[in-house]
C-alpha positions as a Markdown table, in Angstrom:
| # | Residue | x | y | z |
|---|---|---|---|---|
| 1 | Met | 23.3 | -9.2 | -24.3 |
| 2 | Asn | 22.0 | -11.4 | -23.6 |
| 3 | Ala | 19.6 | -10.4 | -21.1 |
| 4 | Leu | 18.8 | -7.9 | -24.0 |
| 5 | Arg | 18.1 | -11.3 | -26.1 |
| 6 | Gly | 15.7 | -12.5 | -23.0 |
| 7 | Phe | 13.6 | -8.7 | -23.2 |
| 8 | Ala | 13.3 | -8.7 | -26.9 |
| 9 | Trp | 11.8 | -12.8 | -25.9 |
| 10 | Leu | 9.5 | -11.1 | -23.9 |
| 11 | Leu | 8.3 | -8.3 | -26.0 |
| 12 | Leu | 7.7 | -10.5 | -28.7 |
| 13 | Leu | 5.6 | -12.8 | -26.8 |
| 14 | Gln | 3.5 | -10.7 | -25.2 |
| 15 | Ser | 3.1 | -9.0 | -28.7 |
| 16 | Ala | 2.5 | -12.3 | -30.0 |
| 17 | Gly | -0.3 | -12.6 | -27.1 |
| 18 | Glu | -1.8 | -9.2 | -28.3 |
| 19 | Leu | -2.1 | -10.0 | -32.0 |
| 20 | Leu | -3.7 | -12.8 | -31.1 |
| 21 | Ala | -6.1 | -11.8 | -28.7 |
| 22 | His | -7.0 | -8.9 | -30.8 |
| 23 | Gly | -6.7 | -11.0 | -34.2 |
| 24 | Leu | -9.1 | -14.2 | -32.2 |
| 25 | His | -11.3 | -11.7 | -30.6 |
| 26 | Leu | -10.8 | -13.6 | -27.0 |
| 27 | Pro | -11.8 | -12.6 | -23.9 |
| 28 | Phe | -8.7 | -12.5 | -22.2 |
| 29 | Pro | -5.8 | -9.7 | -22.3 |
| 30 | Gly | -3.3 | -10.1 | -24.5 |
| 31 | Pro | -0.5 | -9.9 | -22.2 |
| 32 | Val | -2.2 | -12.9 | -20.2 |
| 33 | Val | -2.2 | -14.3 | -23.6 |
| 34 | Gly | 1.5 | -13.5 | -24.3 |
| 35 | Met | 2.0 | -14.9 | -20.5 |
| 36 | Val | 0.8 | -18.4 | -21.2 |
| 37 | Leu | 2.9 | -19.1 | -24.5 |
| 38 | Leu | 5.9 | -17.7 | -22.5 |
| 39 | Leu | 5.0 | -20.8 | -20.4 |
| 40 | Phe | 5.1 | -23.0 | -23.1 |
| 41 | Ala | 8.6 | -21.3 | -24.8 |
| 42 | Leu | 10.3 | -21.5 | -21.4 |
| 43 | Gly | 10.7 | -25.4 | -22.6 |
| 44 | Phe | 13.0 | -24.5 | -25.2 |
| 45 | Gln | 17.0 | -23.9 | -23.9 |
| 46 | Ala | 17.1 | -20.8 | -26.3 |
| 47 | Val | 14.3 | -19.2 | -24.7 |
| 48 | Arg | 14.6 | -19.8 | -21.2 |
| 49 | Glu | 18.6 | -18.8 | -20.8 |
| 50 | Pro | 17.7 | -15.4 | -22.0 |
| 51 | Val | 14.5 | -14.8 | -20.2 |
| 52 | Ala | 16.3 | -16.0 | -17.0 |
| 53 | Ala | 18.8 | -13.1 | -17.6 |
| 54 | Cys | 16.6 | -10.5 | -18.2 |
| 55 | Ala | 14.6 | -11.6 | -15.3 |
| 56 | Asp | 17.8 | -11.6 | -12.9 |
| 57 | Tyr | 18.2 | -7.8 | -14.2 |
| 58 | Leu | 15.2 | -6.8 | -14.0 |
| 59 | Leu | 14.7 | -7.8 | -10.3 |
| 60 | Ser | 17.7 | -6.6 | -9.5 |
| 61 | His | 16.5 | -3.0 | -10.1 |
| 62 | Leu | 12.9 | -3.9 | -8.3 |
| 63 | Ser | 13.1 | -0.5 | -6.3 |
| 64 | Leu | 13.2 | 1.8 | -9.4 |
| 65 | Leu | 9.5 | 0.2 | -10.0 |
| 66 | Phe | 7.9 | 1.6 | -7.2 |
| 67 | Val | 9.1 | 5.5 | -7.7 |
| 68 | Pro | 6.2 | 5.9 | -9.9 |
| 69 | Val | 3.5 | 4.6 | -7.6 |
| 70 | Gly | 4.8 | 6.8 | -4.8 |
| 71 | Val | 4.9 | 9.8 | -7.5 |
| 72 | Gly | 1.5 | 8.8 | -8.1 |
| 73 | Val | 0.2 | 8.8 | -4.3 |
| 74 | Met | 2.5 | 12.3 | -3.5 |
| 75 | Thr | 0.7 | 13.5 | -6.5 |
| 76 | His | -2.8 | 13.1 | -5.8 |
| 77 | Leu | -2.2 | 13.3 | -1.9 |
| 78 | Ala | -5.8 | 14.7 | -1.4 |
| 79 | Leu | -7.4 | 12.1 | -3.1 |
| 80 | Val | -5.5 | 9.5 | -0.5 |
| 81 | Ser | -6.6 | 12.0 | 2.7 |
| 82 | Glu | -10.1 | 11.9 | 1.7 |
| 83 | Tyr | -10.9 | 8.6 | 0.2 |
| 84 | Gly | -8.0 | 6.4 | 1.9 |
| 85 | Val | -9.3 | 4.8 | 4.6 |
| 86 | Arg | -12.7 | 3.9 | 2.2 |
| 87 | Met | -9.5 | 2.7 | 0.0 |
| 88 | Leu | -7.8 | 0.7 | 2.5 |
| 89 | Leu | -11.6 | -0.6 | 3.6 |
| 90 | Ala | -11.9 | -2.2 | 0.3 |
| 91 | Ile | -8.6 | -3.3 | -0.3 |
| 92 | Val | -8.1 | -5.3 | 3.0 |
| 93 | Leu | -11.6 | -6.9 | 2.2 |
| 94 | Ser | -11.5 | -7.7 | -1.0 |
| 95 | Thr | -7.9 | -9.7 | 0.2 |
| 96 | Trp | -10.2 | -11.6 | 2.7 |
| 97 | Ile | -12.9 | -12.0 | 0.0 |
| 98 | Gly | -10.2 | -13.7 | -2.2 |
| 99 | Leu | -8.1 | -15.8 | 0.4 |
| 100 | Ala | -11.7 | -17.0 | 1.9 |
| 101 | Val | -13.3 | -18.0 | -1.7 |
| 102 | Thr | -9.5 | -19.7 | -2.7 |
| 103 | Ala | -10.2 | -21.8 | 1.0 |
| 104 | Leu | -13.3 | -22.4 | 0.1 |
| 105 | Val | -12.6 | -23.6 | -3.8 |
| 106 | Leu | -9.7 | -25.9 | -2.0 |
| 107 | Arg | -11.6 | -27.9 | 0.3 |
| 108 | Ala | -13.9 | -28.2 | -2.0 |
| 109 | Leu | -11.9 | -29.7 | -4.2 |
| 110 | Thr | -9.8 | -31.6 | -1.9 |
| 111 | Gln | -13.1 | -33.2 | -0.9 |
| 112 | Arg | -14.0 | -34.1 | -4.3 |
| 113 | Ala | -10.6 | -35.8 | -4.5 |
| 114 | His | -11.1 | -37.7 | -1.8 |
| 115 | Pro | -14.6 | -38.3 | -0.6 |
| 116 | Gln | -14.0 | -40.8 | 2.0 |
| 117 | Glu | -11.1 | -39.0 | 3.9 |
């Protein structure tokens, strides 16, 4: 029952995020706003315990969430075989670019915080 309350909190905060994003014309998606709301809501015990129970339950069944992806790949196997190498190349390159940009930003911020070192 506690996990169900946690799921209700998650849905409520996501819905509130959607309402805020659309109502205030924010440049962020509703689920992102909902996650920020969740971050602040986790400061309260009444939210933290049920959400933790829900998270434990969802994580125990995480493998089920990969089934739709596997079915999608099998359904579109012709596309994957035709464009698979290009998709793999795009994924690898974008990952490396993201890592490089993150490292450069971290280095710049570290040097800015400690200019003498």
